[in-house]
N, C-alpha and C positions, 0 to 999 in steps of 0.2 A: 411721772415724771424723775427721772434718773439725780437721785441726790448728786449737787455737784463732785462734792469731794468723793464723790467712785468712781469720776468721770477721771481718766490717768489722763496726764500733763504729759507734754511733748518732754518737758524735763524731769519728767519722774524715771526711775531704774525701772526695766524691766520685771513684772512680777516673774516671783522665783517661789519653786515650795519649799515650804515650811524647811527651818532648818532642826539639825537634829543630828542626832549620831550618826547616821545614813550620809547627811553632808559631810560631817567630820571623815567618813569612812572616803570619800571619793576625795575630799580635801588629800586625804594621807596618801591615796592614789598617786595624787598628783604632785607631790613631793617627791615623792619616790621616784618616778617619772624625772622629774626636775634634776635631783639629784645622778639621775643615770646619766643624763645628758652630760651633766657635768665630768663624770667619770669617763663616759664617753670618750671626750674631748682632750682629756690626760692621754689615754689610752692611745689616741689617733697620734695626738703630739710625741708621744714616747715613739711609737713605730715611726714616724718621718724621723725621730732625730736617728732611732736607731740603725732606718735605712740612710739615714744620707752620713753620720758621722763616724759608729761603727762596724758601717756593711755588714751587719746584722740586723733584721726583722725580726719583728713581735709576731710566733707562730698566731695565726686564725684569727689576726683583728678582722680580716674582710667577710669574714663569719659572723663573730662578736658585734662588730658593724650593723648587717642584715638582722640578725637574728634582735638588737637591741631597738633599731627601730620601728620593729612592728610590736615590739615587748612595750616602747615605750607611749607610742600611737594610741594603744588601748589602754595601758595605765591612767592617761590622759582626757581620756573619751569623753565619761561622765563628766568630767570637772569643765572640761569645753561648753558643754550643753548646759549644764547648768549657769553657769557661767554667760550667758549668751552670745560668746561668742562664734558658735557653730555656723558656719554659711549659709545662707539662706535670703531666697527675694522679699524684701518688704515694702515693695512697693501699692501693694494688696490692702496690706495688714497696716500701714502706714495712712490710707484714704481712709480705713474704716474707723481708726483710732480716733477722726476726727469728726466722723457722721456717723458711725456706729457700733462706740464699743463694742455692745454687746455678741454683737456677729464676729468682731474681729474675736475676742474670745472664747467662743462657741469653736470659729473655725481654727483658733490655734489649739482648742480641746482635743477637735478631730484629726489634727497633722501632728500632736505628739500620742495620743492613744494608737494611731497607726505607727508609727515612731516603735512607738514602745512594741504593741505584737511582731513587727518585724524584726527587734533583736531579739524577739523572744523565737521568736522563728529558726531565725539565725542559730542564738544557742544550741536551740532542739537540735537544727541539721552540724552542728561542729560536735557535740560532745562524742560522737560515735569516734572520731579523730582523737580526741585527747585521753579516751579509754585505751582507745589505740596506742597511741604514743608512748603512755605510762606500762603498759601493758607488753608490751613489746622494744623496748627501748634501742636494740641491738638492731632492729630495722628502717628505726624513727629517728632519723639522728641527721647532721648539718656538717658540714666540713670532708675533710679528702680522709680516707681510713688510713691510718698508721703516720699519720702527721698531723692532723687533728680534726677532733670532733667534739658538736655540741648532741647534745640528747636532745628532742623537738616537743618533752612534755611538760619542761617549766613552760616555755614560750609558748606552747598551744595554751596552757592551764592561765594563764595572764591575759591571753585574749579571749576565751572565756571568759574571766569574771570582768571585764571590761565589757563586752557585749551586756552578761547579765548587769551591772551596774548602770550600764547605760539606757538598756532595756527600763528597769526601773526609777532611774532620772525621767523619760521620757513617760511614766505614767504618775510619777508624782506632777511634774507639770501639767499633764492632761486633766489631771483630779483637781490642780492649783484655778487653773481656767476655766476648766466647771465652777467652781466656787465664787471668780469673779465674775462670769456672765452673770450667773443667779444672782451675785451684790449687787448689780449693777439694775438687773431686771425688779428689785423690790421696793 
C-alpha cells in the first residue's frame, strides 16, 4: 500500500523537476523576456508620442514588435512549462490524482516525454533555417530594404534556444514524474 505522505494532496504544488543550474538558465531567459516586454512597451509609447505630437514616427517599430513577440514567447516557454502555467486540460489528471496517483504520474511522464521528443524534432528541423539565416543574412531579414531591416538570425537563434530549453524541461519533468510514480509504488 502506498505511503500516505507520497500521495499528492489537492493543496500540494505540482511536482517539478529538480532545481539547479538549468532552472537558473530558464529563469534568466524568462527575466530577459520580461525586460524585453517593458522595453517594447516603452518603444511603442515613444512611437505613439512621436506620431501624435511630433509628426515623426520611429522607423521600424512594426518590424521590431513582430520580431519581439516571437522572441519573447520562445524565451519564456520553458519557464512557463516549469511553473505549471502551460495550458492543458486537467480533468482526467484530477480524477487520477484522487483515485490512482501512480497512473497519473505515469500518464504525465508519457505526456512530458512525448512533448520533449516533439520539441527535439522541431529543433532538428529548424536548425537548418538558423544556419541559413546566419550564413546568408542579406537574404534573411525582416523589414523594408532601404527603410528599415533586421537580420533574422538573432530571432531564429532565440527561437531555437527556446525550443531546446523547452525540450529539456519536458524531459526533466518526464523523469521527475517517473520517479514520483516509482515512489508511490514502493
